[in-house]
N, C-alpha and C positions, 0 to 999 in steps of 0.2 A: 340274306336279302330276299330270297324267294318267299320266305315265310312272311317277311315284312310286307311284300306286295299283296299277299293274301289278306292282310289285315288293313288294307287301304280304307275300307268303309268304317273302321273303328276309330280313325283319326279325324275328328270333326273338321278341323281347319283344312286339311288336305282334301277331304271329301267335298267340302263346300267349294273349294277352288276348282276341282275337277268338274263338278256339276255346273258351276258358273261358266266355265269354258264351253261345255257342251251346250248350255243355254244360248250363249253368244253364237255358237255355230248354227243353231237352229234359226236364230234371228237373221243371220247372214243368208242362209239358204232360202228363207222365206222371201227376203228382199230381192234375191236373184230372179224370182219368178213374177215380180210385179213389173209389168210392161210400162214403159214411159207413155203417158197420155198422148193420143193422136197418131200412134203407130199402128199399122195394120199387121198383126202378128202372122197371118197367113202369107202375105206377100213377102214379109221379112224372112220367114222360114224358107220359102221357095228361092229367094235370092241367095241365102247362105248355102243351101243345098247345091245350087248350081255353081257357086263361086269356085269351089274346089281349090281354095287358096290356103297354102300352109301358113301364110301370114296371119289370116283371120283365126286359124286353128290355134296358133301359139298365143295370140292375144286373148282368145276365148278361154284358153287354159288358165291364164293368170287371173281372169275375172270370174272363174268358176262357172262358165257357161252363160254369164250375164250378157255378153255382147251379142250372141246369137239370138237372144230374146229381146235385145235392146231394152233391158230393164233399167230401173233407176240406179242400179249398181254397175252399169256398163263400163264406167271408168275404173271401177275397182279401186285397188290400193295404189295404182300406178302414179297418180299425181302426188301422193304422199312420198313415195319412193323417190320420184324426180326432185321434189322439194328438198328431201334429205340430202340427195347428192349435191345439189347446188349449195346448200348451207354448210355442208361439210368441207366443201372446197373454198368457200369465201374467206374463212379465217387466214388462209395463206396470203391473200392479197388485201385483207381488211383487218388490221391489227386490233381494232376495237372488239370485233367478234371473237378473236383469239383470247383477249383479256376476259371477255364475258364468260367463256367456257371454263376459265380458271378461278371463277368467283364462287365455287362450291355449289351447293344445292340451289341457291337462289339464281345464280347465273345459268345453271343448267335448265331450270324451269323457264327462264326468259328466252333462252336459245330455242327450246322446244316450241315456245309460243310463236317465234318467228317462222319455224318450219310449218306450223299449222297455218299461219297467214299465207305462206307461200303455196301451200296445198290448195287453199281457197282460190287464189289467183290462177294457178295452173288449171284447176278444175273448170273454172269459168271460161278460160280461153279454149281449152280442149272441147268443152261441151258446145261452144259456139261453132267450132269447125266441124264436129261430127254431126250436129243438128243440121247445119247448112248442107252437108253432103248427103244426109239422109233424105232431104226433100227431093233430090234429083235421082234417087235410086228407084229402080223398077224391077219387078220380078221377071223371069223369062216369059211369063204369060202376059206381060204388059201391065200388071197391076201396080199402081204407085204404092210405095212403102208408107208414105204419109198421105192420108186421105185429104186433108185440108191444109196444104202448105201455106206459109205466110208468117207474118210477124207474131201472131198469137201463138202458133205452134212453137216458134223459136223461143219465145219468152218462157212458155211452159216447160219445154224440153231442157233449156239451159238451167232453169231453177231446179227441176227434178234431178238432172244429172249431177249438178254441183252439190245439191243437198245430199244426194246418195253417196257421193264420194266422201263428203265430210262425215257422214254417218258411219261409213266403213272405217274411216280413220279412227273415229271414236270407239268403235267396236274393238279394233286392234289394240288401242291404248288401254281399254278396260280389261281385256284379257291379260295384258302384260302386268297390270296393277293388281287385279283381283283374281286372276285365273292362274293357269300353269303354263309356262313357256313364253316365248316371244310372240306377242299377238299378231304382228304384221306377217311374220313367217307362217304362223298357224292359219291365218286367213287364206293365204296362197295354198298351203297344205290341204285345207278343207276343200278348196275349189278343185284341186287336182284329184283328190281321193273320190270326190263326188262323181267324177266322170268315169271312174273305173267300171262300174256295172254296165253302163251304156257301151263303153268300148269293148267290154267282154262279150256282150250280146252281139255287137256288130262283127266282131272277129269270128264268132261261131257262124253267123250268117254267111260271111265271106268264105269260110271253109266249106260250108254246105253247098255253095254255088260253084265251088271248084276254083275260085279266084286265088286262093291261098292253099298251098300244099300242106297237108297235115304234118309231114316230116319237117318242113321248114318252120312250121309253128312250134313244134317241139324243140327244134334247135334254138328258136328265139327265146322260148321260156327258159331253157338251160342257160343261155347267154345272160338273160336277166338275172337269174339266181347267182351266176358267177360275178356279174357286175355289182349286185347288191353286196355280196361278200367282200368284194374288192373295196367298195365304198366304206363299209364298216371297218375294214382293216386300216385303210389310210386315215380315216377320221379319228381312229383311236391311236394312231402313231404319233410319237413325240421324239424330239431331239433334246436330250437331257444334258445340260451344261453343269458340270460338278461345281459345287460351292463349298468352301471351307470357312467356318467361322472361328475367329480367334478365341483364345482362352479368356475367361472373365473372372474378375475378383469381385464377389458379392459379399460384403461384410468381411468375415474372416475365412470364407470358403473360396477355393479356387475351382471354378467349373471348367472342365476340359472343353476344347473346341469341338463342335459338331460338324458332321458332313451332311450335306443336302445336295439338291440339284435344282436348276431352273428349267422347267419344262417349256418347250416351244412346240406347239402343234404344227403338223405338216400343213394343214389347211386352217390357219388361224381365222380368216374372215368367214369361213363356213359357206353359206349359200348366197351371201351378199353380192360377190362379183358377178355371177351369172344373172341374178335378178336385176342388178343395176344395168348390166350390159344389155340385157334384152329389153328393158324399159326404154333405154335410149334408142335402140334400133327399131323397135316396133312402132313407136308413136309417129314419127314422120311418115313411115311407109303406110301406116293405117289411115292417116289423114289423106294421103295421096290416093288411096283406094276409094275413099268416100267422096272426095271432091274430084270430079271428072274434068281435070284440066290437063292438056297434053304434056306440059312440062312436068307436072307432078306425077302423072302416070309413067313418064320415062324414069323418074326418080324411083318410083315404086318397083319398076322392073329390075333395077339394080339391087334393091333391098329384098329380093326374093330369098327366103330362108334356105332354099336349095341351091342358091347361086354362090359363086366363088367369092365375090366381093363381100357379101353379107357375112360369110363364115370367116373371112380374113379379119374383118372389122370386129366380129364377135370375139374371136380369140384375142385380138389386140386389146379390146376393152376388158376382157376377163383378166388378162395379165396386169393391165393398168390398175383395175380396182383391187386385185389381190395385193399388190404392193402398196397402193394408196390406203386401203382400209387397215392393213397391217401396221402401216406407219402411224396412223392416227390413234390406234387402239393399243399398240405396244410401243411405248416411248422408251427407247434404249437409254437415253440420258437419265431419265427418272429412275430406271431400274438400277443403273450403275451408282447413282447417288444414294439410293436406298441401301444397296449392298455395303457401301462405304460407311453409311451412317450406323448400321447395325453390326459392323465388324466382320462382314463377309467379304470374301474375295475368291476369284477363280484361280486355282493353282497355276503358277507360272505366268500370270498376267498381273500387271501393276494396277492398283485401284485408280478410279477416275476415268480419264479420257481413254486410256488403253483398254480398260474393261468395256467401255461403251463401244469402241471401235470393234472389239472382238465379238461382242454380242450382235452388233449390227451386221457384221460379215456373215456370221452363222445364220442370222435371221433372213438375210437376203437369199442365201443358198436354199434354205428350207422353203421359203416363200416361192422361189422359182419352181421347185419340185411340186409344190402344191398347185401352182398355176397350171403347170403341164397336166397334172392329174385332173383338175377341174375341166380344162379345155377338152381333154380326151373323152371324158364322160359326157360332156354336153354335145360333142360332135357325133356321138355314136348314132343317134337317129338319122342324121344326114347321110352317114355312110351306109346304113342299112337300106334307106329309101332309094338312094341313087345307085348303089351297087347290086342290091338284091331285090329291089322293087317290092318291098313289104310294107304293109300299113302299120308302122311302129307307133302305136297310140300312147304308150306309157314308157318313156325312156328318156335318157339324156338329162336335160335340165329338170324335168318333172320328177324323174326317179331320184336324182341327187337331192332335190328339195325334200321329197317325202322321207327319204332315209335319214338325212342329216337333221331335219326338224324333229323326227321321231326320236332319234338318239338324244338330242338336246333336251327334249321334253322328259324323257326317261331319267336323264341325269338330274334334272330339277326335282323330279318326284323323289329320287333317291336322296337328294340333299334334304328335302323336307322330312323324309323318314329317318335319316341319320340325326338330324336336329331334334326330332321328337324323341328318339331313343336316348340321345345324350342328355336332353332335358329331364327325361324320366330318371336317368341314373343320378343326376345332380339332386333331384328331389328326394330320392331314396337315401342318398348319402347325407343330406341335411337332416333327415328324420332320425338317423342313427346318432 
């Protein structure tokens, strides 16, 4: 496999996919630096430097630094994620959408189109709220963030932010279709990785000024390496359910039954639960920080990422989305029906409903362990900041996303390489 990776450039299709993904990354990063018309970048920079708010830092991480520049990509991929959450829940209460999802490729395309429409609507509403709040913001020196507030700025800002969010959604879908990996996850991945050099330089500056002890920094780096190893170990872990296939008579030959297994990953939903959970928690609090209304500011104080309520809700939502996303992607009834259809059974378990109940029981236990693991990794920065008072720039949710997305992308590259090698073997065999 290592030799195959060395020959990546020799496989035209895979090389083109990787280059296309990198090109989309460049387009995304260029858009992050295009400021929304009418905004004073100096006053905005002063405001964010003085805010010292972990909430803005978290949201800024998911937008790849676009929020701190108030670029046309300030909303990032969050409206698309929020729309996906809404439409994945709707089939539970809206039977027509559930039937639509079961209509094959045509139904899936129509369902995705509804998600896109939802993204446009959410982007429009969010851009109105953020633009309105931006007009009232001032830097510590008293400079207005918006030089000429009014209806003209609102119209331009809403159009720019909505169009930017739609464009980011398009970039993500293009990467998924023509590139390598999941485009939405890779956009968040690119935003987090892009912040590493600045965070590294800032850490060095803090060490030089004596605000951070060098030994504590070394301890943090060791902890990060241990956490990365732990994430790789858990993400590779599986619970294997043994499967026994019955003997088959094909023509006049009797084929003996084969033994196999049904793999269940410990973290089946991957990075979806923390992304969904954070997108829900960040949006209301971010709007409350932009719009200076006493009631909303009170709400914002409860949603401080370092606060108890925020972290309790965060863990609750991670657990909810771990079970919810696993339930909609791993349908135990369909798996049990497929096993019975192809003559497979779990030793000691009756086919049909008993098999479905057995798989569901194991899946729930494994999902619970995965939810505990995801919650522990995502709460790591909060523990370090509150207990050790360290500037933990790259950890928790960001670290989980980077490692998991990198592993998934490597797996997809390996799949392309295996397919290429298998295809080459078939061609050689046909020539003989």
